[in-house]
TIKE-124221 format. One record per residue (C-alpha): residue number from 0; residue in three letters; x, y, z. Coordinates in Angstrom, 3 decimals. Each point is the difference from the previous one (the first is absolute). Last residue first. Layout:
{seq = NUM; type = Ala; px = X; py = Y; pz = Z}
...
This chain:
{seq = 333; type = Arg; px = 18.119; py = 3.708; pz = 140.995}
{seq = 332; type = Glu; px = 1.343; py = 1.555; pz = 3.258}
{seq = 331; type = Val; px = -0.821; py = 3.681; pz = 0.402}
{seq = 330; type = His; px = 2.487; py = 2.559; pz = 1.441}
{seq = 329; type = Ala; px = 1.420; py = 0.888; pz = -3.392}
{seq = 328; type = Met; px = -3.574; py = 0.460; pz = -1.192}
{seq = 327; type = Gln; px = -0.151; py = 3.198; pz = 2.107}
{seq = 326; type = Ala; px = 3.020; py = 1.595; pz = -1.721}
{seq = 325; type = Ala; px = -1.150; py = -1.097; pz = -3.416}
{seq = 324; type = Asp; px = -3.485; py = 1.582; pz = 0.268}
{seq = 323; type = Tyr; px = -2.820; py = -2.273; pz = 1.188}
{seq = 322; type = Arg; px = -2.530; py = -2.042; pz = -1.892}
{seq = 321; type = Asp; px = 1.958; py = -0.195; pz = -3.267}
{seq = 320; type = Gly; px = -1.287; py = 1.521; pz = -3.166}
{seq = 319; type = Ala; px = -2.620; py = -1.064; pz = -2.613}
{seq = 318; type = Ala; px = -2.449; py = -2.654; pz = 1.247}
{seq = 317; type = Ala; px = -0.778; py = -3.016; pz = -2.203}
{seq = 316; type = Gly; px = 2.394; py = -2.400; pz = 1.688}
{seq = 315; type = Pro; px = -2.762; py = -2.524; pz = 0.689}
{seq = 314; type = Pro; px = -3.059; py = 0.565; pz = -2.266}
{seq = 313; type = Val; px = -2.405; py = 2.819; pz = 0.707}
{seq = 312; type = Ala; px = -2.940; py = -0.191; pz = -2.392}
{seq = 311; type = Glu; px = 0.584; py = -3.576; pz = -0.923}
{seq = 310; type = Glu; px = 0.570; py = -1.033; pz = 3.594}
{seq = 309; type = Ile; px = -3.168; py = 1.919; pz = 0.995}
{seq = 308; type = Ala; px = -1.963; py = -1.809; pz = -2.790}
{seq = 307; type = Ala; px = 1.245; py = -3.469; pz = 1.216}
{seq = 306; type = Leu; px = -0.902; py = 0.830; pz = 3.547}
{seq = 305; type = Asp; px = -3.566; py = 0.981; pz = -0.983}
{seq = 304; type = Ala; px = -0.437; py = -3.219; pz = -1.985}
{seq = 303; type = Ala; px = 1.210; py = -2.059; pz = 2.860}
{seq = 302; type = Asp; px = -2.407; py = 1.666; pz = 2.358}
{seq = 301; type = Leu; px = 0.647; py = 3.174; pz = 2.063}
{seq = 300; type = Thr; px = -2.397; py = 0.657; pz = 2.814}
{seq = 299; type = Val; px = -0.298; py = 3.573; pz = 1.310}
{seq = 298; type = Asp; px = -1.700; py = 0.371; pz = 3.357}
{seq = 297; type = Leu; px = 3.417; py = 0.230; pz = 1.859}
{seq = 296; type = Ala; px = 0.996; py = 2.720; pz = -2.464}
{seq = 295; type = Gly; px = -2.612; py = 2.246; pz = 1.589}
{seq = 294; type = Leu; px = 2.360; py = 0.485; pz = 3.001}
{seq = 293; type = Ser; px = 2.200; py = 2.025; pz = -2.309}
{seq = 292; type = Glu; px = -2.778; py = 2.332; pz = -0.983}
{seq = 291; type = Ala; px = -1.084; py = 0.446; pz = 3.670}
{seq = 290; type = Leu; px = 3.651; py = 0.779; pz = 0.931}
{seq = 289; type = Arg; px = 0.301; py = 2.564; pz = -2.778}
{seq = 288; type = Glu; px = -3.071; py = 1.839; pz = 1.355}
{seq = 287; type = Arg; px = 1.052; py = -0.406; pz = 3.644}
{seq = 286; type = Thr; px = 3.237; py = 1.815; pz = -0.913}
{seq = 285; type = Arg; px = 3.691; py = -0.907; pz = -0.032}
{seq = 284; type = Ala; px = -0.405; py = -3.378; pz = -1.608}
{seq = 283; type = Gly; px = 3.280; py = -2.000; pz = -0.377}
{seq = 282; type = Val; px = -1.444; py = -3.433; pz = -0.488}
{seq = 281; type = Leu; px = 2.095; py = -2.879; pz = 1.212}
{seq = 280; type = Pro; px = -0.653; py = -3.208; pz = -1.731}
{seq = 279; type = Val; px = 0.065; py = -3.323; pz = 2.030}
{seq = 278; type = Ile; px = 1.482; py = -2.902; pz = -1.923}
{seq = 277; type = Asp; px = 0.051; py = -3.592; pz = 1.286}
{seq = 276; type = Glu; px = -3.589; py = -0.490; pz = -1.230}
{seq = 275; type = Gly; px = 1.305; py = 0.279; pz = -3.501}
{seq = 274; type = Arg; px = 0.426; py = 2.050; pz = -3.123}
{seq = 273; type = Ser; px = -3.749; py = 0.928; pz = -0.153}
{seq = 272; type = Leu; px = 0.518; py = 2.749; pz = 2.685}
{seq = 271; type = Val; px = 2.488; py = 1.694; pz = -2.198}
{seq = 270; type = Trp; px = -2.462; py = -0.051; pz = -2.891}
{seq = 269; type = Ala; px = -2.719; py = 1.301; pz = 2.350}
{seq = 268; type = Ile; px = 2.166; py = 3.027; pz = 0.745}
{seq = 267; type = Ala; px = 0.563; py = 0.909; pz = -3.669}
{seq = 266; type = Ile; px = -3.660; py = -0.584; pz = -0.693}
{seq = 265; type = Gln; px = -1.082; py = 2.166; pz = 2.855}
{seq = 264; type = Ala; px = 2.357; py = 2.842; pz = -1.022}
{seq = 263; type = Val; px = -1.398; py = -0.061; pz = -3.515}
{seq = 262; type = Ser; px = -3.531; py = 0.443; pz = 1.419}
{seq = 261; type = Ala; px = -2.564; py = -2.797; pz = -0.197}
{seq = 260; type = Gly; px = -3.104; py = -0.658; pz = -2.118}
{seq = 259; type = Lys; px = 1.712; py = -3.164; pz = -1.422}
{seq = 258; type = Gln; px = -0.105; py = 1.268; pz = -3.557}
{seq = 257; type = Glu; px = 1.186; py = 3.433; pz = 1.188}
{seq = 256; type = Ala; px = 2.917; py = -1.483; pz = 1.782}
{seq = 255; type = Ile; px = 1.036; py = -1.911; pz = -3.210}
{seq = 254; type = Lys; px = -0.038; py = 3.220; pz = -1.960}
{seq = 253; type = Arg; px = 1.901; py = 1.776; pz = 2.752}
{seq = 252; type = Leu; px = 2.826; py = -2.593; pz = -0.255}
{seq = 251; type = Ala; px = 0.808; py = 1.162; pz = -3.597}
{seq = 250; type = Glu; px = -0.160; py = 3.596; pz = 1.346}
{seq = 249; type = Val; px = 2.415; py = -0.866; pz = 2.728}
{seq = 248; type = Leu; px = 2.409; py = -1.403; pz = -2.438}
{seq = 247; type = Asn; px = -0.163; py = 3.241; pz = -2.028}
{seq = 246; type = Leu; px = 0.837; py = 1.733; pz = 3.281}
{seq = 245; type = Asn; px = 3.199; py = -1.941; pz = 0.132}
{seq = 244; type = His; px = 1.142; py = 1.206; pz = -3.446}
{seq = 243; type = Gln; px = -0.885; py = 3.537; pz = 0.917}
{seq = 242; type = Leu; px = 1.991; py = -0.154; pz = 3.140}
{seq = 241; type = Asn; px = 2.982; py = -1.609; pz = -1.566}
{seq = 240; type = Glu; px = -0.018; py = 2.745; pz = -2.713}
{seq = 239; type = Gly; px = 0.757; py = 2.604; pz = 2.552}
{seq = 238; type = Gln; px = 0.309; py = -1.008; pz = 3.620}
{seq = 237; type = Phe; px = -2.345; py = -1.918; pz = 2.386}
{seq = 236; type = Arg; px = 1.573; py = -3.499; pz = -0.582}
{seq = 235; type = Pro; px = 3.470; py = 1.414; pz = 0.681}
{seq = 234; type = Leu; px = -0.785; py = 1.240; pz = 3.563}
{seq = 233; type = His; px = 1.059; py = 3.547; pz = 0.736}
{seq = 232; type = Ala; px = -3.464; py = 1.642; pz = -0.231}
{seq = 231; type = Arg; px = -1.189; py = -2.913; pz = 2.135}
{seq = 230; type = Phe; px = 1.799; py = 1.439; pz = 3.023}
{seq = 229; type = Asp; px = -2.814; py = 2.480; pz = 0.577}
{seq = 228; type = Asn; px = 1.566; py = 2.887; pz = 1.960}
{seq = 227; type = Ala; px = 0.037; py = 2.365; pz = -3.046}
{seq = 226; type = Ala; px = -3.653; py = -0.922; pz = -0.646}
{seq = 225; type = Leu; px = -0.909; py = -2.004; pz = -3.013}
{seq = 224; type = Pro; px = -1.813; py = 1.645; pz = -2.935}
{seq = 223; type = Arg; px = -2.762; py = -1.936; pz = -1.792}
{seq = 222; type = Asp; px = 0.505; py = 0.465; pz = -3.762}
{seq = 221; type = Ser; px = 0.909; py = -3.702; pz = -0.722}
{seq = 220; type = Thr; px = -2.938; py = -1.237; pz = 2.082}
{seq = 219; type = Val; px = -0.117; py = -2.033; pz = 3.232}
{seq = 218; type = His; px = -3.277; py = -1.181; pz = 1.377}
{seq = 217; type = Gly; px = -0.260; py = -3.365; pz = -1.708}
{seq = 216; type = Ser; px = 1.795; py = -1.676; pz = 2.861}
{seq = 215; type = Ile; px = 2.723; py = -1.363; pz = -2.144}
{seq = 214; type = Leu; px = 2.510; py = 2.838; pz = 0.788}
{seq = 213; type = Gly; px = -1.373; py = 0.425; pz = 3.472}
{seq = 212; type = Arg; px = 3.301; py = -0.926; pz = 1.701}
{seq = 211; type = Ser; px = 0.209; py = -3.170; pz = -2.170}
{seq = 210; type = Leu; px = -3.595; py = -0.961; pz = 0.825}
{seq = 209; type = Val; px = 1.087; py = -3.110; pz = 1.910}
{seq = 208; type = Gly; px = 2.996; py = 1.929; pz = 1.292}
{seq = 207; type = Tyr; px = 0.169; py = -2.234; pz = 3.075}
{seq = 206; type = Ala; px = -0.461; py = -3.730; pz = 0.060}
{seq = 205; type = Thr; px = 0.080; py = -1.820; pz = 3.327}
{seq = 204; type = Ile; px = 1.264; py = -3.336; pz = -0.919}
{seq = 203; type = Gly; px = -0.206; py = -3.183; pz = 2.190}
{seq = 202; type = Ile; px = 2.833; py = -2.402; pz = 0.782}
{seq = 201; type = Gly; px = -0.619; py = -3.682; pz = -0.020}
{seq = 200; type = Leu; px = 3.537; py = -0.912; pz = -1.061}
{seq = 199; type = Glu; px = -0.905; py = -1.282; pz = -3.454}
{seq = 198; type = Arg; px = -2.460; py = 2.738; pz = -0.456}
{seq = 197; type = Thr; px = 2.455; py = 2.609; pz = 0.850}
{seq = 196; type = Thr; px = 2.582; py = -1.460; pz = -2.442}
{seq = 195; type = Pro; px = -2.436; py = -0.274; pz = -2.847}
{seq = 194; type = Leu; px = -0.956; py = 3.712; pz = 0.574}
{seq = 193; type = Ile; px = 3.707; py = 1.122; pz = -0.026}
{seq = 192; type = Glu; px = 1.236; py = -1.814; pz = -3.024}
{seq = 191; type = Ala; px = -1.908; py = 0.837; pz = -3.218}
{seq = 190; type = Glu; px = -3.247; py = 1.591; pz = 1.308}
{seq = 189; type = Ile; px = 1.673; py = 2.689; pz = 2.139}
{seq = 188; type = Gly; px = 0.628; py = 2.241; pz = -2.976}
{seq = 187; type = Arg; px = -3.550; py = 0.652; pz = -0.704}
{seq = 186; type = Ser; px = -0.194; py = 3.771; pz = 0.302}
{seq = 185; type = Ile; px = -2.514; py = 1.153; pz = -2.675}
{seq = 184; type = Leu; px = -2.974; py = -2.017; pz = 1.127}
{seq = 183; type = Ser; px = 1.097; py = 0.427; pz = 3.555}
{seq = 182; type = Tyr; px = 2.522; py = -1.186; pz = 2.562}
{seq = 181; type = Glu; px = 2.333; py = 1.957; pz = 2.154}
{seq = 180; type = Ile; px = 1.390; py = -1.900; pz = 2.906}
{seq = 179; type = Gln; px = -0.837; py = -0.756; pz = 3.605}
{seq = 178; type = Leu; px = 1.144; py = -3.551; pz = 0.952}
{seq = 177; type = Asp; px = -1.928; py = -1.950; pz = 2.505}
{seq = 176; type = Ala; px = -0.063; py = -1.846; pz = 3.223}
{seq = 175; type = Ile; px = 3.627; py = -1.095; pz = 0.256}
{seq = 174; type = Pro; px = 0.911; py = -2.641; pz = 2.567}
{seq = 173; type = Ala; px = 3.581; py = 0.633; pz = 1.082}
{seq = 172; type = Thr; px = 3.614; py = -0.576; pz = -1.203}
{seq = 171; type = Ala; px = -0.552; py = -2.457; pz = -2.844}
{seq = 170; type = Ala; px = -2.777; py = 2.197; pz = -1.191}
{seq = 169; type = Ala; px = 2.345; py = 3.080; pz = -0.256}
{seq = 168; type = Arg; px = 2.496; py = -2.029; pz = -2.105}
{seq = 167; type = Arg; px = -2.702; py = -1.199; pz = -2.353}
{seq = 166; type = Ile; px = -1.497; py = 3.498; pz = -0.368}
{seq = 165; type = Thr; px = 3.434; py = 1.415; pz = -0.667}
{seq = 164; type = Glu; px = 0.517; py = -2.491; pz = -2.817}
{seq = 163; type = Ala; px = -3.415; py = 0.698; pz = -1.458}
{seq = 162; type = Gly; px = 0.402; py = 3.764; pz = -0.234}
{seq = 161; type = Val; px = -0.823; py = 2.772; pz = 2.512}
{seq = 160; type = Glu; px = -2.604; py = 2.799; pz = -0.114}
{seq = 159; type = Ser; px = -1.328; py = -0.207; pz = 3.538}
{seq = 158; type = Leu; px = 0.111; py = -2.784; pz = 2.547}
{seq = 157; type = Gly; px = -2.183; py = -0.969; pz = 2.995}
{seq = 156; type = Val; px = 0.454; py = -1.341; pz = 3.462}
{seq = 155; type = His; px = -3.202; py = -0.458; pz = 2.069}
{seq = 154; type = Arg; px = -1.261; py = 0.966; pz = 3.508}
{seq = 153; type = Val; px = 2.383; py = 2.738; pz = 1.039}
{seq = 152; type = Tyr; px = 0.584; py = 1.393; pz = 3.422}
{seq = 151; type = Gly; px = -0.735; py = -3.287; pz = 1.731}
{seq = 150; type = Lys; px = 3.559; py = -0.746; pz = 1.288}
{seq = 149; type = Glu; px = 0.344; py = -2.959; pz = -2.294}
{seq = 148; type = Val; px = -1.217; py = 1.992; pz = -2.938}
{seq = 147; type = Leu; px = 2.561; py = 2.698; pz = 0.788}
{seq = 146; type = Glu; px = 2.671; py = -2.660; pz = -0.112}
{seq = 145; type = Ala; px = -1.349; py = -1.091; pz = -3.401}
{seq = 144; type = Ile; px = 0.385; py = 3.591; pz = -1.283}
{seq = 143; type = Ala; px = 3.661; py = -0.216; pz = 0.986}
{seq = 142; type = Gly; px = 0.426; py = -3.216; pz = -1.704}
{seq = 141; type = Val; px = -1.571; py = 1.419; pz = -3.146}
{seq = 140; type = Thr; px = 2.713; py = 2.706; pz = -0.064}
{seq = 139; type = Glu; px = 2.815; py = -2.309; pz = 0.795}
{seq = 138; type = Glu; px = -1.118; py = -2.614; pz = -2.494}
{seq = 137; type = Ile; px = -0.417; py = 2.666; pz = -2.659}
{seq = 136; type = Pro; px = 3.719; py = 0.519; pz = 0.150}
{seq = 135; type = Val; px = 0.859; py = 3.699; pz = 0.689}
{seq = 134; type = Ala; px = 1.944; py = 2.299; pz = -2.409}
{seq = 133; type = Pro; px = -2.453; py = -0.425; pz = -2.901}
{seq = 132; type = Asp; px = -2.920; py = 1.209; pz = 2.222}
{seq = 131; type = Leu; px = -2.976; py = -1.585; pz = -1.709}
{seq = 130; type = Arg; px = -2.936; py = 2.302; pz = -0.551}
{seq = 129; type = Ala; px = -2.918; py = 0.979; pz = 2.161}
{seq = 128; type = Ile; px = 1.092; py = -2.157; pz = 2.928}
{seq = 127; type = Arg; px = -3.009; py = -1.933; pz = 1.384}
{seq = 126; type = Tyr; px = -2.422; py = -0.179; pz = 2.868}
{seq = 125; type = Val; px = -3.367; py = -1.635; pz = -0.015}
{seq = 124; type = Asp; px = -2.516; py = 0.306; pz = 2.962}
{seq = 123; type = Ile; px = 1.855; py = 2.757; pz = 1.940}
{seq = 122; type = His; px = -0.481; py = -0.233; pz = 3.751}
{seq = 121; type = Asp; px = -0.962; py = 2.062; pz = 3.046}
{seq = 120; type = Val; px = -1.693; py = 2.707; pz = -2.052}
{seq = 119; type = Gly; px = 0.118; py = 3.850; pz = 0.058}
{seq = 118; type = Leu; px = 1.055; py = 0.228; pz = -3.575}
{seq = 117; type = Arg; px = 2.670; py = 2.524; pz = 0.695}
{seq = 116; type = Gln; px = 1.280; py = -1.831; pz = 3.093}
{seq = 115; type = Leu; px = 0.058; py = -3.456; pz = -1.629}
{seq = 114; type = Ser; px = 1.722; py = 1.505; pz = -2.999}
{seq = 113; type = Tyr; px = 2.665; py = 1.610; pz = 2.034}
{seq = 112; type = Ala; px = 0.912; py = -3.197; pz = 1.830}
{seq = 111; type = Ala; px = -0.049; py = -1.923; pz = -3.276}
{seq = 110; type = Phe; px = 2.607; py = 2.215; pz = -1.672}
{seq = 109; type = Asn; px = 2.345; py = -0.453; pz = 2.918}
{seq = 108; type = Lys; px = -0.521; py = -3.787; pz = -0.094}
{seq = 107; type = Val; px = 0.838; py = -0.051; pz = -3.661}
{seq = 106; type = Ala; px = 2.938; py = 2.368; pz = 0.467}
{seq = 105; type = Ala; px = 1.646; py = -2.311; pz = 2.623}
{seq = 104; type = Pro; px = -0.504; py = -2.959; pz = -2.439}
{seq = 103; type = Arg; px = 1.549; py = 1.897; pz = -2.885}
{seq = 102; type = Gly; px = -2.350; py = 0.357; pz = -2.959}
{seq = 101; type = Asp; px = 0.753; py = 3.679; pz = -0.809}
{seq = 100; type = Tyr; px = -1.047; py = 1.328; pz = -3.439}
{seq = 99; type = Gly; px = 1.253; py = 2.741; pz = -2.327}
{seq = 98; type = Ser; px = 0.269; py = 3.740; pz = 0.624}
{seq = 97; type = Trp; px = -3.233; py = 1.533; pz = -1.336}
{seq = 96; type = Gly; px = -0.465; py = 3.701; pz = -0.173}
{seq = 95; type = Gly; px = -2.815; py = 1.901; pz = 1.657}
{seq = 94; type = Asp; px = 2.250; py = 2.935; pz = 0.981}
{seq = 93; type = Pro; px = -0.075; py = -1.185; pz = 3.601}
{seq = 92; type = Asp; px = 1.711; py = -3.278; pz = -1.014}
{seq = 91; type = Arg; px = -1.655; py = -3.447; pz = -0.565}
{seq = 90; type = Leu; px = 1.008; py = -3.649; pz = 0.434}
{seq = 89; type = Ala; px = -2.202; py = -2.850; pz = -1.201}
{seq = 88; type = Gly; px = 0.096; py = -2.901; pz = 2.508}
{seq = 87; type = Phe; px = -3.604; py = -0.634; pz = 0.866}
{seq = 86; type = Lys; px = -3.141; py = -1.372; pz = -1.521}
{seq = 85; type = Val; px = -3.077; py = -0.378; pz = 2.300}
{seq = 84; type = Ser; px = -3.124; py = -2.246; pz = -0.383}
{seq = 83; type = Val; px = -2.793; py = 0.809; pz = 2.324}
{seq = 82; type = Leu; px = -2.876; py = -2.318; pz = 0.622}
{seq = 81; type = Ala; px = -3.321; py = 1.644; pz = 1.048}
{seq = 80; type = Gln; px = -2.827; py = -2.137; pz = 1.475}
{seq = 79; type = Glu; px = 0.494; py = 1.294; pz = 3.464}
{seq = 78; type = Arg; px = -0.211; py = 3.561; pz = -1.065}
{seq = 77; type = Arg; px = -3.294; py = -0.701; pz = -1.851}
{seq = 76; type = Ala; px = -1.493; py = -1.599; pz = 3.150}
{seq = 75; type = Ala; px = 1.223; py = 2.787; pz = 2.263}
{seq = 74; type = Ser; px = -1.493; py = 2.679; pz = -2.220}
{seq = 73; type = Ala; px = 2.476; py = 2.080; pz = -1.897}
{seq = 72; type = Ser; px = 1.510; py = 3.177; pz = 1.422}
{seq = 71; type = Arg; px = 3.068; py = -1.662; pz = 1.423}
{seq = 70; type = Leu; px = 0.438; py = -1.964; pz = -3.256}
{seq = 69; type = Ala; px = -0.101; py = 3.108; pz = -2.140}
{seq = 68; type = Gln; px = 2.366; py = 1.821; pz = 2.215}
{seq = 67; type = Gly; px = 2.453; py = -2.786; pz = -0.217}
{seq = 66; type = Ile; px = -0.348; py = -0.197; pz = -3.740}
{seq = 65; type = Leu; px = 0.812; py = 3.661; pz = -0.247}
{seq = 64; type = Leu; px = 3.032; py = -0.350; pz = 2.348}
{seq = 63; type = Glu; px = 1.280; py = -2.840; pz = -2.122}
{seq = 62; type = Asn; px = -0.492; py = 2.011; pz = -3.121}
{seq = 61; type = His; px = 1.856; py = 3.086; pz = 1.386}
{seq = 60; type = Gly; px = 3.077; py = -1.936; pz = 0.998}
{seq = 59; type = Val; px = 2.265; py = 1.562; pz = -2.582}
{seq = 58; type = Gly; px = -2.866; py = 0.546; pz = -2.453}
{seq = 57; type = Tyr; px = 0.124; py = -3.743; pz = -0.782}
{seq = 56; type = Phe; px = 3.323; py = -0.948; pz = 1.707}
{seq = 55; type = Asp; px = -1.590; py = -2.318; pz = 2.668}
{seq = 54; type = Gly; px = -1.854; py = -1.832; pz = -2.825}
{seq = 53; type = Thr; px = -3.750; py = -0.764; pz = -0.270}
{seq = 52; type = Asp; px = -2.462; py = -2.721; pz = -0.790}
{seq = 51; type = Leu; px = -3.381; py = -0.446; pz = 1.565}
{seq = 50; type = Leu; px = -1.478; py = -3.442; pz = -0.196}
{seq = 49; type = Thr; px = -3.513; py = -0.527; pz = 1.413}
{seq = 48; type = Val; px = -2.518; py = 1.316; pz = -2.615}
{seq = 47; type = Gly; px = -3.505; py = -0.892; pz = 1.211}
{seq = 46; type = Ala; px = -1.806; py = 2.954; pz = -1.460}
{seq = 45; type = Glu; px = 0.028; py = 1.702; pz = 3.296}
{seq = 44; type = Leu; px = 3.748; py = -0.320; pz = 0.120}
{seq = 43; type = Ala; px = 0.325; py = 1.549; pz = -3.471}
{seq = 42; type = Ala; px = -2.338; py = 2.798; pz = 0.963}
{seq = 41; type = His; px = 2.107; py = 0.813; pz = 3.120}
{seq = 40; type = Ile; px = 3.137; py = 0.095; pz = -2.142}
{seq = 39; type = Thr; px = -1.785; py = 2.238; pz = -2.508}
{seq = 38; type = Ala; px = -1.211; py = 2.311; pz = 2.791}
{seq = 37; type = Ile; px = 3.578; py = 0.266; pz = 1.250}
{seq = 36; type = Ser; px = 1.205; py = 0.961; pz = -3.464}
{seq = 35; type = Glu; px = -2.852; py = 2.418; pz = -0.399}
{seq = 34; type = Ala; px = 0.932; py = 1.724; pz = 3.153}
{seq = 33; type = Arg; px = 3.661; py = 0.229; pz = -0.947}
{seq = 32; type = Asp; px = -0.601; py = 1.260; pz = -3.479}
{seq = 31; type = Ala; px = 2.940; py = -0.888; pz = -2.230}
{seq = 30; type = Asp; px = 2.526; py = 2.144; pz = -2.002}
{seq = 29; type = Gly; px = 1.866; py = -1.614; pz = -2.848}
{seq = 28; type = Tyr; px = 0.410; py = -3.644; pz = -0.656}
{seq = 27; type = Leu; px = 3.321; py = -0.602; pz = 1.730}
{seq = 26; type = Ala; px = -0.905; py = 0.140; pz = 3.634}
{seq = 25; type = Ser; px = -2.552; py = -0.240; pz = 2.813}
{seq = 24; type = Met; px = -3.361; py = -1.341; pz = -1.196}
{seq = 23; type = Gly; px = 1.662; py = -1.494; pz = -3.038}
{seq = 22; type = Met; px = 1.804; py = -2.650; pz = 2.266}
{seq = 21; type = Cys; px = -3.134; py = -1.461; pz = 1.410}
{seq = 20; type = Gly; px = -0.228; py = -3.319; pz = -1.863}
{seq = 19; type = Leu; px = -3.367; py = -1.463; pz = 0.859}
{seq = 18; type = Gly; px = -0.377; py = -3.838; pz = -0.318}
{seq = 17; type = Leu; px = -2.339; py = -1.999; pz = -2.206}
{seq = 16; type = Ala; px = -1.148; py = -3.580; pz = 0.663}
{seq = 15; type = Ser; px = -0.235; py = 0.840; pz = 3.689}
{seq = 14; type = Val; px = 2.642; py = -1.719; pz = 2.147}
{seq = 13; type = Gln; px = 0.694; py = -3.388; pz = 1.604}
{seq = 12; type = Pro; px = 3.351; py = 0.154; pz = 1.767}
{seq = 11; type = Gly; px = 3.263; py = -1.419; pz = -1.171}
{seq = 10; type = Thr; px = 1.807; py = -3.362; pz = 0.159}
{seq = 9; type = Ser; px = -1.257; py = -1.821; pz = -3.155}
{seq = 8; type = Gly; px = -0.096; py = 3.064; pz = -2.162}
{seq = 7; type = Leu; px = -1.886; py = 3.182; pz = 0.908}
{seq = 6; type = Thr; px = -3.487; py = -1.521; pz = 0.203}
{seq = 5; type = Arg; px = -2.929; py = 1.292; pz = -1.996}
{seq = 4; type = Thr; px = -3.410; py = 1.459; pz = 0.895}
{seq = 3; type = Arg; px = -3.221; py = 0.836; pz = -1.746}
{seq = 2; type = Thr; px = -2.636; py = 1.846; pz = 2.081}
{seq = 1; type = Thr; px = 0.310; py = 3.506; pz = -1.459}
{seq = 0; type = Met; px = -3.175; py = 1.756; pz = 0.947}
């Protein structure tokens, strides 16, 4: 049972030390098994995981419907403990394309109405725009979420993938519970400015991509084919020489994991856990087997010597390739 908890910043709720990111159950990682996805959500709740993360655009609403079904079929006690974090604002088209982001106040409230219906809940615990809408001041977007908080439809305001200046402007508008942003052994860009800013302002971090989309899980090999509907095939870190370079880093990490009697994935997750009590890693497990492995990270203790060895094996900036392609990185504040 996972009994450890953390608090999302100074204004957010208390959550489990690990959260479950549900995106891969609906989109971007190839075909998923609906029954296994729901069973995995149930297993996470039974293990004490409380934070479920989704986006209204994951599978164009599929992921919220999936979580809604999982919550309805869970026991009353487990359903009550679940806290749902939702990202909104990404615009899709029927061909599966992406059309930017919409952070207008009217759009914020519209997105929320649909999410509440799909999830089958009367409130969303943490609500955030997935990426900054460059045409709309963050104050307006956050202000609209704050109005939803006042009306009881949202409990806490969050942010996602924004830089230090935007964080400050948002925090001056309304209390911010946490920032969701990529953070892992090979994605450490937040350490220079963003993390010091959130800590100064009492804002928590929910870290996604802690296994870099499986790249540093220990389960990816250079000869493993990716499905046509698996977006990792288009990511720079999974291509050509970049992939081999990054897998060499994983092998260096594997030696440390073996000495600790842990898996590579557990070491990578434990490293993120070690970065501070204000950081809650999201694990993207799509099956009960992978969930169990991820939860095992809670039993891994990294001492100073372990952390030094990990830093030597995978130093900052060691990864080859960017975390997204150029078009996607254009929407990310650094």
